[in-house]
N, C-alpha and C positions, 0 to 999 in steps of 0.2 A: 260060745268054747270060752271059757271062766279065767284068770289068768289067776291064780296063785297066788301072791305080793306077802313076800314072811315078813313083816311091817317088826324093823325090830322098836325095842317097845319105850325108846327111851332114847330113838328120840317121834315119838310121837310130843307135839306142842312145835312152838314157834323156835324157831333155830335163831341166835339173839341178834348175830352180828352177816351181813357180805359177809359174803369170799372174798377173796384179798382177788383172789381170779376174775372175778366177774367185775370186784370196777377196774382194771385195768384194759377188759375184756368193749367194755362201756364206753373207758376212755382214747380207744382205734380202735375206735369203729361208729362210723352216725349212727346211731340205733332211732334217733328224731320222729323215720316214720315206717319204721319196724313194730310188723307185730312178730309177739317171740315164743314162743311151746314153754315149760315145764314144766313138765311129769314127772310125775308123786310128789310133787313135792309142797301139797299147799299151804304148810306151817309157815315155809324158809321165812326168812333175810331177805333171801335171791331175790325173789318175787317183787315183792314190793315195791327194791335196789332199781333195778330194771324199769317196773314201772314210771322211774325216776323218769327214766328216760328214755323209751318206745313209745309207739303209741300206742301199743292192746299189746297184756302181755295179758293171760292161757295159759291158766291153773288144774290140772288135770287132779285130784287126788283122795282116795273113795274114803279115806281116812273123814266123819265128820267134825272131829273132835276139833281134827288141824287147822280145815279151810272156817270155824267157826274163829281161831287162834288169827286166825292171819285176819280178817277182815277186825278185831277185838282190833287189833296190837296195834292199827292204822288206826283206829278212830270209825270205822266206814261202818255202814250201813250200809247192805245190799237187797238189792231185790230179788226175789229167787221167783227162777220158774221153771217147774221140772227139773229139781236138781240144779240150775246152770243160778251163777249169787255171778251176781252185777251189782260193782258200784267204779262209780267212774272209767278209768280206759282198764282198768283191775277185773273178771273174770274167773271164774274157777265152778270149776266141775265137779260133783262129787258124784261119781264114779267112779267102775272098775275099766282103768282107760281101753282093753281092746274093748270096751263098746262105745266109742270112738273114733266113726271112721273119717275117714279122713270132708268126704264130705257137708257131715255137719261138723267140729272143726272147722272147715275153711281153711287158709291159702296161712303159710308160714312163712317168716324170713330168719328166723334165727330156732333154732333147740340148745337146754339151757339145763341139760342135764345132770346133777349136783350125787351124785354120783343111786343114783337110785338103779343100777346099772346092779352092782351090790349089792341087791335085796330078794333077786329072785338067784332060788339054784340050781345046776346047770342046766335042769333038767325045762327050764324054764326063761333057762336065759334067752334061748334062740328066737325062743314066739314072740318075746316084751324087744326084742334086737328086730327080728321081721318088720315087726308092725307096727316101732315109731318108722323105717328106716319108708313102708308102706304112707308116710301121712311130709315126706318133706316132698320135695315137689323138684325137679333138676337145679337146683342151684341156692337153697337149701343149705344153709351154710347149723353145723350141731356139733357146740362148748361138749364136751364127757367128760366127767369128771371120772378115775376112779381111785378105788383100795390099794394095793398089792402089799401081803404082809406072808410071813412062817413062823413056824406050821400056822399051816390055813383052820382053820374050823366051819364047826356043823353050823353052821345060825350065824344071820346079820352082823352086818354089812358082809358080806364076803369077800373073797382076795379072786380080784379078777385084774391078769394085767396087761400088753400089751398086745401082748400076742393073742390072747382071748382077745378085749376087742379088733384088732386086724381077724378072726377067725371069723367074725360078728357082721362087719360092717367094709373091708374092703376091696368089698365086690359091689358094690355103690360107693363112697365117696375116697375121698384123695380125704388124707390123714396126713394130716402138721402132728404131728409126739410132737408138744411144745412147752410138755414140764414136766420131770421128776424130777420131786423134792421129799428124800427122806425125810417121817414125824414123829424123829427118837419121843418127843412130846405128850402125843395122839394117845389119847384117853383110855383106849384098845391097846399099847404095847403091855402096859401091868395090867383089864380086868380081861383079854388073853394067853398074855403072858409070854406075846410073844420077842421074837428076837428082831428081828425086823420089820418096818411101816416104810413106804411108798403114794406116797400124792401124786397120781396122773394127773394131768391134763392130756386133749387132747382137741385141734379145732378140726370138725372138717370137712367136708362140705359135701351138695348133695350131685351126684352126676343124673 
Protein backbone atom coordinates (compact mmCIF):
# COMPACT_ATOMS: atom_id res chain seq x y z
CA UNK A 1 0.00 0.00 0.00
CA UNK A 2 1.55 3.29 -1.06
CA UNK A 3 1.14 6.28 1.19
CA UNK A 4 0.85 9.39 -0.95
CA UNK A 5 2.89 12.17 0.59
CA UNK A 6 1.87 15.60 -0.64
CA UNK A 7 5.26 17.31 -0.69
CA UNK A 8 5.18 21.06 -0.22
CA UNK A 9 7.53 22.22 -3.01
CA UNK A 10 8.72 25.04 -0.76
CA UNK A 11 10.16 22.41 1.57
CA UNK A 12 12.42 20.77 -1.00
CA UNK A 13 16.06 21.12 -0.14
CA UNK A 14 17.87 21.46 3.12
CA UNK A 15 16.20 23.23 6.01
CA UNK A 16 18.86 25.84 6.92
CA UNK A 17 18.93 25.59 10.73
CA UNK A 18 17.95 23.07 13.38
CA UNK A 19 14.77 23.81 15.31
CA UNK A 20 15.37 25.39 18.75
CA UNK A 21 13.14 22.76 20.36
CA UNK A 22 15.47 20.06 19.01
CA UNK A 23 18.39 21.81 20.66
CA UNK A 24 16.42 21.89 23.94
CA UNK A 25 15.67 18.19 23.61
CA UNK A 26 19.32 17.33 22.97
CA UNK A 27 20.43 19.47 25.92
CA UNK A 28 17.97 17.88 28.34
CA UNK A 29 18.28 14.26 27.18
CA UNK A 30 21.25 11.92 27.00
CA UNK A 31 21.26 10.84 23.37
CA UNK A 32 24.81 9.49 23.37
CA UNK A 33 23.67 5.89 22.95
CA UNK A 34 20.41 6.60 21.13
CA UNK A 35 19.24 5.57 17.69
CA UNK A 36 17.02 8.36 16.31
CA UNK A 37 14.48 8.11 13.48
CA UNK A 38 13.73 11.24 11.44
CA UNK A 39 10.83 10.44 9.08
CA UNK A 40 10.24 12.30 5.81
CA UNK A 41 12.83 14.98 6.53
CA UNK A 42 15.89 13.71 4.72
CA UNK A 43 16.97 17.25 3.86
CA UNK A 44 16.49 18.68 7.32
CA UNK A 45 19.26 20.28 9.37
CA UNK A 46 17.58 18.70 12.39
CA UNK A 47 18.85 15.31 11.24
CA UNK A 48 22.45 16.51 11.03
CA UNK A 49 22.17 18.29 14.38
CA UNK A 50 20.90 15.12 16.04
CA UNK A 51 23.74 13.16 14.45
CA UNK A 52 26.15 15.27 16.51
CA UNK A 53 24.51 14.03 19.71
CA UNK A 54 23.15 10.54 19.00
CA UNK A 55 24.84 7.22 18.30
CA UNK A 56 22.98 6.89 14.98
CA UNK A 57 20.39 8.89 13.08
CA UNK A 58 18.16 7.25 10.48
CA UNK A 59 16.21 9.34 7.98
CA UNK A 60 13.49 8.15 5.62
CA UNK A 61 12.92 10.43 2.65
CA UNK A 62 11.20 9.64 -0.66
CA UNK A 63 12.66 12.65 -2.49
CA UNK A 64 16.09 11.83 -3.99
CA UNK A 65 17.00 15.51 -4.27
CA UNK A 66 16.53 16.04 -0.53
CA UNK A 67 18.71 13.03 0.26
CA UNK A 68 21.47 14.26 -2.04
CA UNK A 69 21.37 17.78 -0.61
CA UNK A 70 21.52 16.45 2.94
CA UNK A 71 24.83 14.68 2.39
CA UNK A 72 26.21 17.46 0.19
CA UNK A 73 25.45 20.09 2.84
CA UNK A 74 27.36 18.06 5.42
CA UNK A 75 30.29 17.39 3.09
CA UNK A 76 29.63 13.66 3.31
CA UNK A 77 29.96 11.07 0.55
CA UNK A 78 27.64 8.18 1.36
CA UNK A 79 27.84 4.60 0.26
CA UNK A 80 24.59 3.59 -1.44
CA UNK A 81 23.12 0.10 -1.42
CA UNK A 82 19.56 -0.59 -2.57
CA UNK A 83 18.55 3.01 -1.94
CA UNK A 84 20.09 3.13 1.54
CA UNK A 85 22.63 5.95 1.90
CA UNK A 86 25.19 5.67 4.71
CA UNK A 87 27.97 7.96 5.91
CA UNK A 88 29.35 7.83 9.44
CA UNK A 89 26.46 7.61 11.88
CA UNK A 90 23.92 8.94 9.35
CA UNK A 91 21.71 6.55 7.39
CA UNK A 92 18.98 7.71 5.01
CA UNK A 93 16.55 5.37 3.29
CA UNK A 94 15.30 6.82 -0.01
CA UNK A 95 11.91 5.16 -0.27
CA UNK A 96 8.24 5.33 0.66
CA UNK A 97 8.00 5.25 4.44
CA UNK A 98 5.28 2.59 4.39
CA UNK A 99 7.66 0.21 2.62
CA UNK A 100 9.95 0.27 5.64
CA UNK A 101 8.82 -2.08 8.40
CA UNK A 102 10.10 -2.41 11.94
CA UNK A 103 12.16 -5.52 11.13
CA UNK A 104 14.13 -3.76 8.38
CA UNK A 105 14.44 -0.48 10.27
CA UNK A 106 15.56 -2.01 13.54
CA UNK A 107 14.96 -0.60 17.03
CA UNK A 108 14.75 3.15 17.60
CA UNK A 109 14.97 5.05 20.86
CA UNK A 110 13.61 8.40 19.67
CA UNK A 111 11.51 9.63 16.75
CA UNK A 112 11.88 13.27 15.73
CA UNK A 113 8.90 14.20 13.55
CA UNK A 114 9.16 17.83 12.44
CA UNK A 115 5.83 18.61 10.80
CA UNK A 116 5.78 15.39 8.77
CA UNK A 117 2.25 14.74 10.02
CA UNK A 118 1.14 18.06 8.50
CA UNK A 119 2.24 16.89 5.04
CA UNK A 120 -0.67 14.44 4.76
CA UNK A 121 -4.35 15.15 4.09
CA UNK A 122 -6.94 13.70 6.46
CA UNK A 123 -7.42 10.42 4.60
CA UNK A 124 -3.72 9.53 4.77
CA UNK A 125 -2.88 10.91 8.21
CA UNK A 126 -4.39 7.92 10.04
CA UNK A 127 -2.26 5.50 8.00
CA UNK A 128 0.87 7.53 8.60
CA UNK A 129 0.29 7.69 12.36
CA UNK A 130 -0.51 3.98 12.55
CA UNK A 131 2.65 3.09 10.66
CA UNK A 132 4.87 5.28 12.84
CA UNK A 133 3.28 3.69 15.89
CA UNK A 134 4.17 0.24 14.52
CA UNK A 135 7.83 1.29 14.30
CA UNK A 136 7.99 2.22 17.99
CA UNK A 137 8.53 -0.38 20.71
CA UNK A 138 7.31 0.30 24.27
CA UNK A 139 9.44 3.01 25.81
CA UNK A 140 10.30 4.71 22.52
CA UNK A 141 10.03 8.49 22.77
CA UNK A 142 8.45 10.47 19.95
CA UNK A 143 8.94 14.23 19.60
CA UNK A 144 6.29 15.60 17.24
CA UNK A 145 5.79 19.15 16.00
CA UNK A 146 2.74 20.37 14.11
CA UNK A 147 1.29 23.62 12.82
CA UNK A 148 -2.26 24.71 13.64
CA UNK A 149 -3.79 27.67 11.85
CA UNK A 150 -6.99 29.32 10.66
CA UNK A 151 -8.48 29.51 8.15
CA UNK A 152 -7.41 26.03 7.08
CA UNK A 153 -5.83 25.41 3.68
CA UNK A 154 -6.31 22.67 1.09
CA UNK A 155 -2.58 22.24 0.46
CA UNK A 156 0.34 21.21 2.66
CA UNK A 157 1.40 21.88 5.29
CA UNK A 158 -2.06 21.09 6.65
CA UNK A 159 -3.33 22.37 9.99
CA UNK A 160 -3.01 19.76 12.77
CA UNK A 161 -3.93 20.71 16.34
CA UNK A 162 -3.70 19.04 19.72
CA UNK A 163 -7.07 17.29 19.46
CA UNK A 164 -6.02 15.62 16.21
CA UNK A 165 -2.68 14.55 17.66
CA UNK A 166 -4.44 12.94 20.62
CA UNK A 167 -6.87 11.27 18.23
CA UNK A 168 -4.03 9.69 16.28
CA UNK A 169 -1.69 8.73 19.12
CA UNK A 170 -3.34 8.73 22.57
CA UNK A 171 -4.28 5.05 22.43
CA UNK A 172 -0.64 3.96 22.10
CA UNK A 173 1.32 6.85 23.64
CA UNK A 174 1.37 8.98 26.74
CA UNK A 175 1.43 12.58 25.49
CA UNK A 176 3.01 15.67 27.02
CA UNK A 177 1.92 18.83 25.18
CA UNK A 178 5.26 20.54 25.79
CA UNK A 179 4.99 23.58 23.52
CA UNK A 180 2.29 25.81 22.01
CA UNK A 181 3.76 29.00 20.62
CA UNK A 182 2.14 31.58 18.30
CA UNK A 183 4.22 32.20 15.17
CA UNK A 184 2.99 35.55 13.76
CA UNK A 185 6.20 35.85 11.69
CA UNK A 186 5.77 32.47 9.95
CA UNK A 187 5.81 32.62 6.14
CA UNK A 188 2.41 30.93 5.95
CA UNK A 189 0.74 33.88 7.65
CA UNK A 190 1.21 35.84 4.43
CA UNK A 191 1.16 33.01 1.90
CA UNK A 192 -2.11 31.52 3.16
CA UNK A 193 -3.60 34.80 4.45
CA UNK A 194 -3.99 33.40 7.97
CA UNK A 195 -5.63 34.89 11.04
CA UNK A 196 -3.24 33.01 13.34
CA UNK A 197 -0.71 30.19 13.41
CA UNK A 198 0.48 28.19 16.42
CA UNK A 199 3.34 25.70 16.43
CA UNK A 200 2.84 22.75 18.77
CA UNK A 201 5.40 20.38 20.25
CA UNK A 202 4.48 17.03 21.81
CA UNK A 203 6.81 14.68 23.67
CA UNK A 204 5.20 11.25 23.57
CA UNK A 205 6.23 7.89 25.01
CA UNK A 206 5.12 4.56 23.56
CA UNK A 207 3.26 2.39 26.05
